[in-house]
C-alpha positions as CSV (number, residue, x, y, z in Angstrom):
1,M,-5.2,-19.3,-35.5
2,D,-6.6,-22.7,-34.6
3,E,-10.4,-22.5,-34.5
4,R,-10.5,-25.4,-31.9
5,E,-9.0,-26.0,-28.6
6,T,-8.4,-29.9,-27.6
7,L,-8.7,-31.0,-24.2
8,D,-7.1,-34.4,-24.0
9,W,-7.8,-36.7,-21.0
10,A,-4.4,-36.0,-19.4
11,A,-5.5,-32.2,-19.5
12,F,-8.8,-33.3,-18.5
13,G,-7.8,-34.5,-15.1
14,S,-5.7,-31.5,-14.4
15,A,-8.1,-29.0,-15.0
16,A,-10.8,-30.8,-12.8
17,R,-8.5,-30.8,-10.1
18,E,-7.9,-27.1,-10.6
19,L,-11.4,-26.5,-10.9
20,A,-12.4,-28.6,-7.5
21,Q,-9.4,-26.5,-5.9
22,A,-11.3,-23.3,-7.0
23,V,-14.4,-24.3,-5.3
24,V,-12.7,-25.1,-2.0
25,D,-10.5,-22.1,-2.0
26,D,-13.9,-20.3,-2.2
27,G,-14.9,-21.9,0.8
28,Y,-18.0,-23.6,-0.8
29,R,-18.8,-26.7,0.4
30,P,-21.6,-28.3,-1.8
31,D,-24.1,-31.3,-0.6
32,I,-24.8,-32.4,-3.9
33,V,-23.1,-32.4,-7.4
34,L,-25.6,-32.1,-10.2
35,S,-24.1,-32.9,-13.8
36,I,-25.7,-31.8,-17.0
37,A,-25.6,-34.8,-18.8
38,R,-23.9,-35.4,-21.0
39,G,-21.1,-32.9,-21.2
40,G,-20.8,-32.6,-17.4
41,L,-20.9,-36.1,-16.4
42,A,-17.1,-36.6,-16.6
43,V,-16.5,-33.0,-14.7
44,A,-19.2,-33.8,-12.3
45,G,-17.7,-37.3,-11.4
46,A,-14.1,-35.8,-10.8
47,L,-15.7,-32.9,-8.8
48,S,-17.8,-35.1,-6.8
49,Y,-14.5,-37.2,-5.9
50,A,-11.7,-34.2,-5.4
51,L,-14.7,-32.7,-3.1
52,A,-15.8,-35.7,-1.3
53,V,-19.3,-35.4,-2.1
54,K,-21.1,-38.4,-2.3
55,S,-24.4,-37.5,-3.6
56,C,-24.5,-36.9,-7.4
57,F,-27.6,-35.8,-9.4
58,V,-27.9,-36.0,-13.2
59,L,-30.1,-33.6,-15.3
60,N,-30.4,-34.7,-18.9
61,V,-30.9,-31.5,-21.3
62,E,-30.5,-31.7,-25.0
63,Y,-29.2,-28.4,-26.8
64,Y,-26.5,-29.0,-29.4
65,T,-27.2,-31.2,-32.2
66,G,-23.8,-30.8,-33.9
67,I,-20.8,-28.4,-34.0
68,D,-22.0,-25.3,-33.4
69,E,-25.7,-26.2,-34.4
70,R,-28.3,-26.4,-31.7
71,L,-32.1,-26.5,-30.5
72,D,-33.9,-23.3,-30.6
73,A,-34.0,-24.0,-26.6
74,P,-32.5,-26.5,-24.5
75,V,-35.0,-29.5,-23.4
76,V,-35.0,-31.4,-20.5
77,L,-35.0,-35.1,-21.5
78,P,-36.7,-38.2,-19.6
79,P,-36.0,-39.1,-16.7
80,I,-36.9,-36.1,-15.2
81,L,-34.7,-35.3,-11.8
82,N,-36.8,-34.7,-8.6
83,L,-35.2,-32.0,-7.1
84,D,-37.9,-32.1,-4.0
85,E,-35.5,-34.3,-1.8
86,A,-32.6,-31.4,-2.5
87,K,-34.9,-28.8,-0.5
88,G,-32.1,-26.8,1.8
89,A,-29.2,-28.5,-0.3
90,R,-26.0,-26.7,-1.6
91,V,-25.8,-27.6,-5.0
92,L,-22.9,-27.4,-7.5
93,I,-24.0,-27.6,-11.1
94,A,-21.4,-29.1,-13.4
95,D,-20.9,-29.0,-16.8
96,D,-18.2,-28.8,-19.5
97,V,-18.9,-25.4,-21.3
98,A,-20.7,-22.5,-20.7
99,D,-21.3,-21.8,-24.4
100,T,-24.4,-19.6,-24.8
101,G,-25.4,-20.3,-21.3
102,H,-28.5,-21.3,-22.0
103,T,-28.4,-25.0,-20.7
104,L,-26.9,-23.9,-17.6
105,A,-29.7,-20.9,-17.3
106,L,-32.4,-23.6,-17.5
107,V,-30.9,-25.7,-14.9
108,E,-30.5,-23.0,-12.4
109,D,-34.1,-21.8,-12.9
110,L,-35.6,-25.5,-12.4
111,C,-33.3,-25.7,-9.1
112,R,-33.9,-21.8,-7.7
113,E,-36.9,-22.6,-5.7
114,K,-36.0,-26.2,-4.5
115,V,-32.7,-25.7,-3.2
116,A,-30.8,-23.7,-0.7
117,E,-28.1,-22.4,-3.0
118,T,-26.5,-23.1,-6.4
119,R,-23.2,-22.3,-8.0
120,I,-21.9,-23.3,-11.4
121,A,-18.7,-24.7,-12.3
122,V,-17.6,-25.4,-15.9
123,L,-14.4,-26.8,-17.5
124,Y,-14.8,-23.4,-20.3
125,A,-16.6,-20.5,-20.4
126,K,-17.1,-18.5,-23.5
127,P,-17.7,-14.6,-23.5
128,R,-21.4,-14.9,-25.2
129,S,-22.5,-16.9,-22.1
130,I,-25.5,-15.5,-20.6
131,V,-24.6,-17.1,-17.3
132,D,-21.9,-15.9,-15.2
133,C,-20.4,-18.9,-13.7
134,D,-18.8,-19.1,-10.1
135,Y,-16.2,-21.4,-11.2
136,V,-14.1,-21.8,-14.6
137,W,-10.9,-23.6,-15.3
138,R,-10.4,-21.8,-18.8
139,R,-12.1,-19.0,-20.8
140,T,-12.1,-19.2,-24.7
141,Q,-13.8,-18.3,-27.5
142,R,-13.0,-21.5,-29.8
143,W,-14.8,-24.5,-30.4
144,I,-13.5,-27.1,-27.8
145,E,-12.9,-30.8,-28.5
146,F,-13.5,-32.7,-25.3
147,P,-11.8,-36.4,-25.0
148,W,-15.4,-37.6,-24.6
149,S,-16.8,-36.2,-27.7
150,C,-14.3,-35.8,-30.2
151,E,-14.6,-39.0,-32.1
152,P,-17.5,-40.0,-34.1
153,A,-20.1,-42.3,-32.5
154,L,-19.4,-46.1,-33.1
155,V,-22.9,-46.3,-34.2
156,D,-25.0,-44.8,-36.9
157,K,-28.6,-44.0,-35.1
158,P,-28.4,-42.2,-31.7
159,V,-30.5,-43.9,-29.3
160,R,-33.4,-41.8,-27.7
161,W,-35.0,-43.4,-24.7
162,A,-38.7,-42.3,-23.6
163,P,-40.5,-43.5,-20.7
164,A,-43.5,-46.2,-21.8
165,A,-45.9,-43.6,-21.0
166,T,-44.5,-41.3,-23.6
167,A,-43.2,-43.4,-25.9
168,V,-44.3,-42.9,-29.3
169,P,-45.9,-46.3,-31.0
170,P,-44.1,-47.7,-33.7
171,T,-45.7,-47.3,-37.0
172,T,-46.2,-50.1,-39.7
């Protein structure tokens, strides 16, 4: 059995449309689509177009550092999203996969006291996820190769931006 599942761009288009249809069929009309970057960026964009939602927010969260390698806990990266403006909104949180679910749990907790309602839409959910997603295109136990992350980066060193106030000064 193949240890990986591969999602190509053509299948992604169909998957995103089917995921959006599940949201519509459920009668949920979000005011905002909240992308968990980076994996959720393409998913959120596709959902926002299919659901005719103009307001898209992005929250940068780092958790995975490699294939099945992750930090001890997910970390929100700058710039920090100000959810105060979303008070009373219905928010659809979008990500590529609910693997452990820790990233989704963090984002849902951040939204809980700020917005009226959150629901979660993911392309894939794994059985070990601590979050029960509202909308899932496919369930799997395998590692997923996404079209946006299956090729190696074109540069050797990752870029990590930090606001000037919190940037670490260079060493000489």
